C-alpha positions in Angstrom: 160.7 126.6 11.0 161.7 123.9 8.5 162.8 120.7 10.3 165.5 118.6 8.8 164.1 115.5 10.4 160.7 114.3 9.0 157.7 114.1 11.3 157.6 110.4 10.8 161.2 110.0 12.0 160.6 112.4 14.9 157.7 110.1 16.0 159.8 107.0 15.5 162.8 108.1 17.6 160.4 109.4 20.3 159.2 105.9 20.7 162.9 105.0 21.4 163.1 107.6 24.2 164.4 110.6 22.2 162.4 113.8 22.5 163.0 116.6 20.1 164.5 119.8 21.5 162.0 122.4 20.4 164.9 125.0 19.9 166.6 123.0 17.2 165.5 121.1 14.1 167.7 118.0 14.5 168.6 117.9 18.2 167.1 115.4 20.7 167.2 114.7 24.4 167.5 111.0 25.3 165.8 109.3 28.3 168.1 106.7 29.8 166.1 104.1 31.8 166.9 103.5 35.4 165.4 101.1 37.9 163.7 103.3 40.5 166.3 106.0 39.9 169.1 103.7 41.1 172.4 103.5 39.1 175.8 102.2 39.9 178.8 104.5 39.9 180.0 102.8 36.7 176.7 103.4 35.0 176.9 107.1 35.9 180.4 107.2 34.3 179.0 105.6 31.2 176.2 108.1 30.9 178.5 111.0 31.5 180.9 109.7 28.8 178.0 109.2 26.4 176.8 112.7 27.1 180.2 114.1 26.2 180.7 111.9 23.1 177.3 112.2 21.5 175.5 115.1 23.3 176.0 118.5 24.8 177.7 117.2 28.0 174.6 118.1 30.1 172.5 115.4 31.9 169.3 116.2 33.7 166.8 114.3 35.8 163.2 113.6 34.9 160.3 113.4 37.3 160.2 109.6 36.7 163.8 109.2 38.0 165.3 108.6 34.6 168.4 110.5 33.3 168.0 112.7 30.2 171.1 113.2 28.1 170.7 116.6 26.4 171.7 117.8 23.0 172.1 114.7 20.8 172.0 115.4 17.1 169.9 113.1 15.0 172.9 111.6 13.3 174.3 110.6 16.7 171.2 108.8 17.9 172.2 105.3 16.7 175.8 105.6 17.8 174.5 106.8 21.2 172.2 103.7 21.4 175.0 101.4 20.4 177.3 102.9 23.1 174.7 102.5 25.8 173.8 98.9 24.7 177.5 97.9 25.0 177.3 98.9 28.7 173.9 97.3 29.4 171.9 100.6 29.3 168.8 101.4 27.3 166.6 104.4 26.4 162.8 104.6 26.5 160.0 105.7 28.8 157.6 107.2 26.2 154.4 106.2 24.5 151.1 104.5 25.3 152.5 101.8 27.5 153.6 101.1 31.0 156.3 103.6 32.0 159.4 102.9 34.1 158.4 102.1 37.7 159.6 104.7 40.3 160.0 104.3 44.0 161.3 106.2 47.1 164.3 105.0 49.0 162.1 103.3 51.6 164.5 100.3 51.7 167.1 102.5 53.4 165.0 105.3 54.8 164.3 105.4 58.5 160.5 105.5 57.8 160.5 102.8 55.2 158.1 99.9 55.9 158.7 97.8 52.8 161.6 96.9 50.6 160.8 99.5 47.9 163.9 98.7 45.8 163.1 95.0 45.5 159.4 95.5 44.8 159.9 98.2 42.3 162.5 96.3 40.5 160.2 93.3 40.3 157.4 95.4 39.0 159.8 97.0 36.5 160.7 93.6 35.1 157.2 92.3 34.9 155.3 95.3 33.7 157.7 97.8 32.1 160.0 95.2 30.4 157.6 92.3 30.2 154.8 94.4 28.7 156.9 96.8 26.7 155.1 95.9 23.4 151.6 96.0 24.9 149.7 99.0 23.6 147.4 100.8 26.0 144.9 103.6 25.7 147.4 105.9 27.3 150.6 105.8 29.4 150.4 104.0 32.7 152.5 105.1 35.6 153.3 103.0 38.7 155.0 104.3 41.9 156.0 102.5 45.0 156.2 104.4 48.3 157.8 102.9 51.4 155.4 104.6 53.9 152.5 107.1 54.1 154.9 110.0 53.8 154.1 109.7 50.0 157.4 111.1 48.9 157.0 109.8 45.3 153.3 110.6 45.3 151.9 107.1 44.8 148.4 108.5 44.9 149.1 110.8 41.9 150.1 107.9 39.7 147.8 105.6 37.7 148.5 103.0 40.3 150.4 103.5 43.5 151.7 101.2 46.2 152.3 102.4 49.8 153.9 100.4 52.6 151.7 99.9 55.6 152.1 98.8 59.3 148.7 98.1 60.8 148.7 98.1 64.6 146.8 95.7 66.9 145.9 96.9 70.4 146.2 94.5 73.4 143.8 96.3 75.8 144.6 94.1 78.8 148.1 95.4 78.7 147.2 99.1 78.5 147.5 101.0 81.7 145.9 104.2 80.5 149.0 106.3 81.2 148.5 110.0 81.5 151.4 110.5 79.1 150.8 107.7 76.7 153.9 107.1 74.6 151.8 105.7 71.7 149.6 108.8 71.7 152.6 111.1 71.8 154.3 109.2 68.9 151.3 109.4 66.6 152.0 112.1 63.9 148.4 112.2 62.7 146.8 112.1 66.2 144.9 109.0 65.5 145.9 107.3 68.8 144.2 108.6 72.0 143.7 107.4 75.5 139.9 107.5 76.0 138.1 106.0 78.9 141.4 104.9 80.4 142.4 102.8 77.4 144.3 103.5 74.2 142.2 103.7 71.1 143.4 104.1 67.5 140.8 105.6 65.2 140.2 105.2 61.5 142.4 108.2 60.9 145.4 106.0 61.4 147.5 106.0 58.2 149.5 102.9 59.3 152.8 104.6 59.4 154.2 102.4 62.2 155.6 105.2 64.2 154.0 103.8 67.4 155.8 100.5 67.1 157.6 99.7 70.4 156.5 102.9 72.1 154.3 101.4 74.8 156.6 100.1 77.6 153.8 97.7 78.7 153.3 96.1 75.3 149.8 97.3 74.6 150.7 98.0 71.0 153.4 95.6 69.9 151.6 93.4 67.3 151.5 94.7 63.7 150.5 93.5 60.3 152.8 94.7 57.5 151.2 95.2 54.1 150.5 97.3 51.1 147.9 99.9 50.3 147.1 100.3 46.6 145.8 103.5 45.1 144.2 103.6 41.6 143.3 106.4 39.2 145.8 109.1 40.2 147.4 111.5 37.8 149.0 114.9 37.5 149.5 117.3 34.6 146.9 119.5 32.9 144.2 117.7 34.9 145.1 116.5 38.3 143.3 113.5 40.0 144.1 112.1 43.3 144.0 108.3 43.3 141.5 106.4 45.5 142.7 103.6 47.8 141.3 100.1 47.4 139.5 99.1 50.6 141.8 96.2 51.5 145.4 96.2 52.8 147.3 93.5 50.9 149.7 91.3 52.7 152.0 89.9 50.0 153.9 91.0 46.9 152.1 88.3 45.0 148.8 90.0 45.7 150.2 93.4 44.7 151.5 92.0 41.4 148.2 90.4 40.6 146.2 93.6 41.3 148.5 95.5 39.0 148.3 92.9 36.3 144.5 93.1 36.5 144.5 96.9 36.5 146.7 97.0 33.3 144.5 94.4 31.6 141.3 96.2 32.5 142.8 99.4 31.1 143.9 97.6 28.0 140.5 96.0 27.3 138.0 98.5 28.7 139.8 101.8 28.4 139.1 104.2 25.6 141.9 105.3 23.4 143.4 108.5 24.6 141.9 108.4 28.1 144.0 108.0 31.3 143.3 105.3 33.8 141.7 107.9 36.1 139.2 108.5 33.3 138.6 104.8 32.9 137.9 104.4 36.6 135.6 107.4 36.7 133.7 106.1 33.6 133.3 102.5 34.8 132.8 103.3 38.4 135.2 102.7 41.3 133.2 99.9 42.8 133.2 98.0 39.5 136.9 98.5 39.0 137.7 97.5 42.6 135.7 94.3 42.2 137.6 93.5 39.0 141.0 94.1 40.6 140.5 92.3 43.9 138.0 89.5 43.5 139.6 86.3 44.7 143.0 88.0 45.4 
């Protein structure tokens, strides 16, 4: 097939978020950036209008929670961009750089332990927008999950953040109930009454489901925080990320760890390799020390 758009131009507009539709020589699909998949009703109307004016009238979702406007002919790319810009919207999400940050709806979900909307928007501004012109060895994906349910698969991203609620046991308040409400509430069976006292094993995933369950106050104190996974990926080769050994207790710590991870990837990564490959090549212990020392 002879394409009416040069290879150089196809590459250029891909950098703007326009991916060529393989069925046609001059048709592209545009990725409209969202912040963690959240759009206002007005923004939805703008995108729908843009799709009808400049595309095929079809809008799809991507796995990164961006909207993809289908069927934009090459000559309509700039008018489409201008129309979006007039309404505060942009395209993008491609190339060897930090990708748009995604999150679950943990802010509003009954299981959410952290404000995923606020954190993911902060990370979006600092790393997607703030480092948009920083070239990396490969794409770098960040996901924020509100709890260990892992709905947005943080452990399958280059770096993932998961909300945590770490329980503290007050043994002098435990009465060793035969039907322990903490034990019954634990979805991973990490809480058990043994020797007449409640015990929470290392299998605890810090989901917080046991909070407030004990009527005698044996498990009422908790430390909220963030677990960080590094080196995950999906695609042709899947790698499950590995959790750093610490639970971080502030957004500032999370931001600093991510900043260090991206800088390490930029300076010590090899062109073309994913962060999971970098971690494997350098060694997890080395990378963890680089990311967490002094944080």
